[in-house]
C-alpha positions in Angstrom: 4.4 -14.7 2.6 1.5 -13.7 0.6 0.3 -10.1 0.3 -2.8 -11.2 2.3 -0.7 -12.2 5.2 0.3 -8.6 5.9 -3.3 -7.1 5.3 -6.6 -7.3 7.2 -9.9 -5.5 7.3 -8.6 -3.2 9.9 -6.0 -1.8 7.5 -8.3 -1.4 4.3 -10.0 2.0 3.6 -12.6 2.1 0.6 -13.7 5.2 -1.1 -11.9 7.6 1.0 -11.9 11.4 0.1 -8.5 12.7 0.2 -7.2 15.5 -1.8 -3.4 15.6 -1.5 -0.3 13.3 -1.3 0.4 14.2 2.1 -3.0 13.6 3.5 -3.0 10.1 1.7 0.5 9.5 3.5 -1.0 10.4 6.8 -4.0 8.0 6.3 -1.8 5.2 5.2 0.5 5.7 8.2 -2.5 5.5 10.7 -3.8 2.4 9.1 -0.3 0.8 9.1 0.0 1.7 12.7 -2.9 -0.7 13.6 -0.7 -3.7 13.0 0.0 -5.3 16.3 3.9 -5.3 15.4 4.0 -1.8 14.0 5.5 1.4 15.3 3.5 4.6 15.8 1.9 6.4 13.0 4.2 9.4 13.2 7.3 7.3 12.7 5.7 5.5 9.8 4.5 8.7 8.3 8.0 10.2 8.5 9.3 7.3 6.8 6.8 7.3 3.9 7.5 11.0 3.4 11.2 10.3 3.4 10.9 7.7 0.9 8.7 10.0 -1.3 11.2 12.7 -1.3 13.5 10.1 -3.1 11.1 9.8 -5.9 7.4 8.9 -6.2 6.2 5.4 -5.4 3.5 5.8 -8.3 3.6 2.8 -10.7 1.3 4.2 -13.3 -2.3 2.9 -14.2 -3.7 4.6 -11.2 -1.6 2.7 -8.5 1.0 3.7 -6.0 3.0 1.7 -3.4 4.0 4.2 -0.7 6.3 2.1 1.4 9.2 2.6 4.3 11.7 0.8 6.5 10.9 1.6 10.2 11.8 0.3 13.6 9.2 -2.0 14.0 8.9 -6.0 14.7 7.1 -6.9 11.5 5.7 -6.2 8.3 2.4 -4.4 7.9 0.3 -3.6 4.8 -2.6 -1.2 4.1 -4.8 -0.7 1.1 -6.6 2.4 0.3 -9.1 3.1 -2.6 -9.9 6.7 -3.0 -13.2 8.2 -4.1 -11.6 10.6 -6.5 -7.9 9.9 -7.7 -5.3 12.5 -6.8 -2.0 13.5 -8.2 0.9 11.4 -7.1 3.6 12.1 -9.6 3.2 8.8 -11.3 5.6 7.9 -14.2 2.6 8.0 -16.7 1.1 11.2 -15.1 -2.2 9.6 -14.4 -3.8 10.5 -11.1 -3.9 7.5 -8.5 -6.8 5.9 -6.7 -5.3 2.6 -5.4 -2.7 2.4 -2.9 -1.1 -0.3 -1.3 1.1 1.2 1.6 4.0 -1.0 3.3 6.0 -0.7 6.5 8.7 -3.1 7.1 11.4 -3.6 9.8 14.5 -1.5 9.3 16.7 -4.6 8.9 14.4 -6.4 6.4 15.7 -5.1 3.0 15.6 -8.5 1.0 12.0 -9.3 2.2 11.2 -5.5 1.4 12.3 -5.8 -2.1 10.5 -9.1 -2.7 7.3 -7.7 -1.3 7.5 -4.6 -3.3 8.1 -6.7 -6.4 5.1 -9.1 -5.5 2.8 -6.0 -5.0 3.9 -4.4 -8.3 3.3 -7.6 -10.1 -0.1 -8.0 -8.5 -1.2 -4.5 -9.4 0.4 -4.7 -13.0 -2.6 -6.9 -14.1 -5.5 -4.5 -15.6 -8.3 -7.1 -14.9 -7.3 -7.2 -11.2 -7.0 -3.5 -10.7 -10.7 -3.0 -12.1 -11.8 -5.8 -9.8 -10.3 -3.9 -6.8 -11.9 -0.8 -8.1 -15.3 -2.4 -8.3 -15.0 -4.4 -5.0 -17.9 -3.4 -2.5 -16.5 -4.5 0.9 -13.2 -5.0 2.6 -14.0 -8.8 2.5 -14.1 -8.6 -1.3 -10.9 -6.8 -1.6 -9.3 -9.6 0.8 -11.0 -12.5 -1.3 -9.4 -10.9 -4.4 -6.1 -10.5 -3.0 -6.1 -14.1 -1.9 -7.1 -15.3 -5.5 -4.3 -13.5 -7.3 -1.7 -13.2 -4.4 1.9 -14.2 -5.4 4.4 -15.6 -3.0 7.2 -13.4 -1.5 9.7 -15.6 0.1 10.9 -14.5 3.4 
């Protein structure tokens, strides 16, 4: 499974104005719930909040990967790019403007871990991060994800 397999233009939000972590998680849950196999946005929001209480999903370099396991049929991903970065308790204390949110079925722990590793690897590349920040449209982002996507075995 490639990262682009869990993402489509319905679940990409560019240059969003959000001022808090809670608002970001609400937006992510709403986008993730647009997947045909996803559960409702409230369940996803609760799952994302529960995971954040365990520790920040901020990676550093302006990137975070809010994620959760919920009762749903398949994996869904969403990409959010903020107009202005927000505090997300990242390990480098830098504000975050790129978010790849992920909701996976509750029983999917192995796939979940592989996807998280793939996403972290993808966003670990500074050139890729800058290309994502410069992209003008949803289709540009999907093309970029296609070009650099790594496989996450199922």
